C-alpha positions in Angstrom: 20.1 1.7 14.0 19.0 -1.9 14.6 16.2 -3.4 12.5 14.4 -6.2 14.3 12.0 -8.7 12.9 11.2 -11.5 15.4 14.7 -12.9 16.1 16.5 -11.5 13.0 18.6 -8.3 13.4 20.2 -5.9 11.0 22.7 -3.5 12.5 23.5 -0.2 10.8 26.4 2.0 11.9 28.9 4.5 10.5 31.9 2.2 11.3 32.9 -1.3 12.2 33.9 -0.5 15.8 30.3 0.7 16.5 28.9 -2.5 15.0 31.4 -4.7 17.0 30.4 -2.8 20.2 26.7 -3.5 19.6 27.3 -7.1 18.9 29.4 -7.6 22.1 26.6 -6.0 24.2 24.0 -8.3 22.6 26.2 -11.4 23.1 26.4 -10.6 26.8 22.6 -10.6 27.1 21.4 -13.1 24.5 22.4 -16.4 22.9 22.8 -15.2 19.3 24.6 -16.2 16.1 26.6 -13.7 14.1 26.0 -14.4 10.4 28.4 -11.6 9.2 27.6 -9.2 6.4 24.0 -9.4 5.2 23.2 -11.0 1.9 19.6 -12.1 2.5 16.9 -10.7 4.7 13.1 -11.2 4.8 13.0 -12.7 1.4 15.2 -10.0 -0.2 18.7 -10.5 -1.7 21.1 -7.7 -0.5 24.1 -6.7 -2.5 26.5 -3.9 -1.4 28.5 -1.9 -3.9 31.1 -0.1 -1.7 32.7 1.6 -4.7 29.5 3.3 -5.8 28.2 3.5 -2.2 24.9 1.8 -3.2 22.9 -1.1 -1.7 20.8 -3.2 -4.2 17.7 -5.0 -3.0 15.8 -7.5 -5.1 13.2 -10.2 -4.4 13.8 -12.4 -7.4 14.6 -15.5 -5.3 11.5 -14.9 -3.2 9.2 -14.6 -6.2 10.7 -17.7 -7.7 10.1 -19.6 -4.5 6.4 -18.5 -4.5 6.0 -19.7 -8.1 7.6 -23.0 -7.3 5.6 -23.5 -4.1 2.3 -23.2 -5.9 3.4 -25.0 -9.1 3.3 -21.8 -11.3 6.8 -21.7 -12.8 5.4 -21.7 -16.3 2.4 -19.4 -15.6 1.3 -16.8 -18.1 0.0 -13.3 -17.1 -3.6 -12.3 -17.5 -4.5 -8.8 -18.8 -7.0 -8.3 -15.9 -7.5 -10.4 -12.8 -11.3 -10.3 -13.0 -14.0 -10.5 -15.7 -15.6 -7.2 -16.5 -19.1 -8.7 -16.3 -20.6 -8.1 -12.9 -21.1 -11.3 -10.9 -23.8 -12.0 -8.4 -22.3 -12.4 -4.8 -22.4 -15.9 -3.6 -22.2 -17.7 -0.3 -20.1 -20.9 0.2 -21.2 -23.3 2.9 -18.1 -24.3 5.0 -19.0 -27.4 7.0 -17.1 -30.4 8.3 -18.6 -32.5 5.5 -17.9 -30.0 2.7 -14.9 -27.8 3.6 -13.8 -25.1 1.3 -10.4 -26.6 0.6 -9.3 -23.9 -1.7 -9.9 -21.0 0.8 -6.7 -21.6 2.8 -4.5 -22.0 -0.3 -6.0 -18.9 -1.8 -5.2 -16.9 1.3 -1.7 -18.3 1.4 -1.1 -17.2 -2.2 -2.4 -13.7 -1.6 -0.4 -13.4 1.7 2.7 -14.5 -0.1 2.6 -11.8 -2.8 4.7 -8.7 -2.1 5.0 -5.5 -3.9 8.6 -4.2 -4.6 8.9 -0.4 -4.5 11.8 1.9 -5.3 12.9 5.5 -5.2 14.0 8.0 -2.5 11.1 10.4 -2.6 9.2 9.8 0.7 6.3 12.2 0.1 3.0 10.5 0.8 0.0 10.9 -1.5 -3.3 9.0 -1.8 -6.2 8.3 -4.1 -9.8 7.9 -3.0 -12.7 6.6 -5.1 -16.0 4.6 -4.9 -18.6 3.1 -7.1 -22.3 3.8 -6.5 -24.7 1.0 -5.7 -23.4 -1.5 -8.2 -24.1 -4.4 -5.9 -27.4 -5.8 -7.2 -28.2 -7.5 -3.9 -28.0 -4.8 -1.3 -27.0 -1.7 -3.3 -24.1 -0.9 -1.0 -21.1 0.7 -2.7 -17.4 -0.2 -2.7 -14.8 2.0 -1.2 -11.3 2.0 -2.9 -8.3 3.9 -1.7 -4.5 3.5 -2.0 -1.5 5.5 -0.9 1.9 5.8 -2.6 5.3 7.1 -1.4 7.0 9.3 -4.0 7.0 7.8 -7.5 7.0 4.2 -6.1 4.1 1.8 -6.0 1.3 1.5 -3.4 2.3 0.9 0.2 -1.2 0.5 1.5 -4.6 0.1 -0.1 -8.2 -1.1 0.5 -11.2 -2.3 -1.4 -14.2 -2.9 0.8 -18.0 -2.6 0.9 -19.4 0.4 2.6 -21.5 -0.3 5.8 -24.6 1.7 4.6 -26.4 2.5 1.4 -25.6 5.9 -0.1 -28.3 8.1 -1.6 -26.0 9.9 -4.1 -22.6 9.7 -5.8 -21.4 12.6 -3.7 -22.3 10.8 -0.5 -20.6 7.6 -1.5 -17.4 9.4 -2.5 -17.6 11.4 0.8 -17.8 8.2 2.8 -14.8 6.7 0.9 -12.8 9.9 1.5 -13.6 9.6 5.2 -11.9 6.1 5.3 -9.0 7.4 3.3 -8.5 10.4 5.7 -8.3 8.0 8.6 -5.6 6.0 6.8 -3.8 9.2 6.0 -3.6 10.2 9.7 -2.2 6.8 10.7 0.4 6.9 7.9 1.6 10.3 8.8 1.9 9.2 12.4 3.9 6.2 11.3 6.3 8.3 9.2 6.8 10.6 12.1 7.6 7.6 14.3 10.1 6.5 11.7 11.8 9.9 12.0 11.2 10.9 8.4 12.2 14.5 8.5 9.5 16.2 6.5 6.9 14.8 9.0 8.7 15.8 12.2 7.8 19.5 11.9 4.4 20.4 13.4 3.9 22.6 10.3 4.5 19.7 7.9 2.7 20.0 4.6 -0.6 18.2 4.4 -0.9 15.0 2.5 -2.5 15.3 -0.9 -5.5 13.0 -1.5 -6.8 12.9 -5.1 -10.6 12.7 -5.6 -12.6 12.6 -8.8 -15.9 14.0 -7.5 -15.9 17.8 -7.3 -19.1 17.9 -5.2 -17.4 15.7 -2.6 -14.5 18.0 -2.3 -16.7 21.0 -1.9 -18.7 19.2 0.8 -15.5 18.3 2.7 -14.4 22.0 2.6 -17.7 23.5 3.5 -18.4 23.6 7.3 -22.1 24.4 6.8 -24.7 21.6 7.0 -27.1 21.5 4.1 -30.4 19.7 3.8 -29.0 17.3 1.2 -26.2 16.2 3.5 -27.6 16.4 7.0 -28.4 12.7 7.0 -24.8 11.6 6.5 -23.4 10.0 9.6 -21.6 12.6 11.7 -18.4 10.5 11.9 -17.8 11.1 8.2 -17.8 14.9 8.8 -14.5 14.6 10.7 -12.8 15.1 7.3 -13.5 18.8 7.7 -11.3 19.0 10.8 -8.3 17.7 8.8 -8.6 19.6 5.5 -5.6 21.8 5.0 -4.0 20.4 8.2 -3.3 16.7 7.6 -4.9 16.5 4.2 -5.1 18.5 1.0 -7.8 17.6 -1.5 -7.3 17.8 -5.3 -9.6 16.9 -8.1 -8.4 14.3 -10.6 -10.2 13.3 -13.8 -11.9 9.9 -13.5 -9.9 8.5 -16.3 -6.7 9.2 -14.3 -8.1 7.9 -11.0 -6.1 4.8 -10.2 -8.3 3.9 -7.2 -11.1 3.2 -9.7 -9.5 -0.2 -10.2 -10.3 -1.0 -6.6 -14.0 -0.3 -6.8 -15.2 -2.4 -9.7 -14.0 -4.7 -12.6 -12.6 -2.6 -15.4 -11.9 -3.3 -19.1 -8.4 -4.6 -19.6 -7.0 -1.4 -21.2 -8.2 0.7 -18.3 -7.0 -1.7 -15.7 -3.5 -2.0 -17.4 -3.3 1.8 -17.6 -4.0 2.2 -13.9 -1.5 -0.5 -13.1 1.1 1.3 -15.0 0.4 4.5 -13.2 0.7 2.6 -9.9 4.2 1.4 -11.0 3.0 -2.2 -11.1 5.0 -3.7 -14.0 5.3 -7.0 -15.6 8.9 -8.4 -15.8 9.9 -11.2 -18.0 12.5 -13.8 -16.9 15.4 -11.8 -18.3 14.8 -8.8 -16.1 15.5 -8.5 -12.4 13.5 -5.8 -10.6 15.8 -3.8 -8.4 15.3 -1.3 -5.7 18.2 1.2 -5.4 18.9 2.6 -1.9 21.3 5.3 -1.0 24.3 4.1 1.0 25.8 7.4 2.1 26.5 6.2 5.6 28.6 3.2 4.6 32.4 3.7 5.0 34.7 3.5 2.0 36.8 0.4 1.6 
């Protein structure tokens, strides 16, 4: 296998002769530099333990670089990133005479943050939730969904305003589930492309999506149109085509719904509880977060 990111390559093989052969072929076609055994890649430190046949990955140096870049070496954590009090949406004028100078820096900070995940369970599962009309300006609701692999943290997530006003909590949850289903189909295709074995079989088990609205689940599983739901945009009803094929719906109590943190500001205890369930942890300076990866294909030395 060859992992490629722009002009950086990682070569994986069962023995040194295969690696040497690949390098020779690449040298014949491209002007390239052989940096030897990997110790850093894409902001990660890489350490190989050949005795235990394990590869250790960590992003400690990357995180420290981010903190130093933005002058936050001595920063202290907040219990929650947003005040629980609802705030009125605002509009910032961005003109040549009054540029929003903080916008670019804010985006750079957000783009620099990365979530480290661990574990070897590749089973995909998701959470879907929505608030209902909490925006005091236009009464449109917020969709929140996230997907995890195994017992690790989220690999993809979204928190965004819905395009239309919903007339009931069932409708707003149904619309959120529609967006989550679209993401599920894409993620399953991606895992199949990556040759993850449990997704190669056409009879692969459906992906579980947890939902806290029982009426929404019943609506998704009921092919009959009712008067109370006939106004819902037809594109959201495509959920029904994928139930028990690509997706499996399960009801989860609202108190356990981690996607709730993506739909509205929560009290600090609830927010921290959901973070814990998403495997988002706070590490002090004495602990190095590590991801442990099986190294079964590496030769003994």
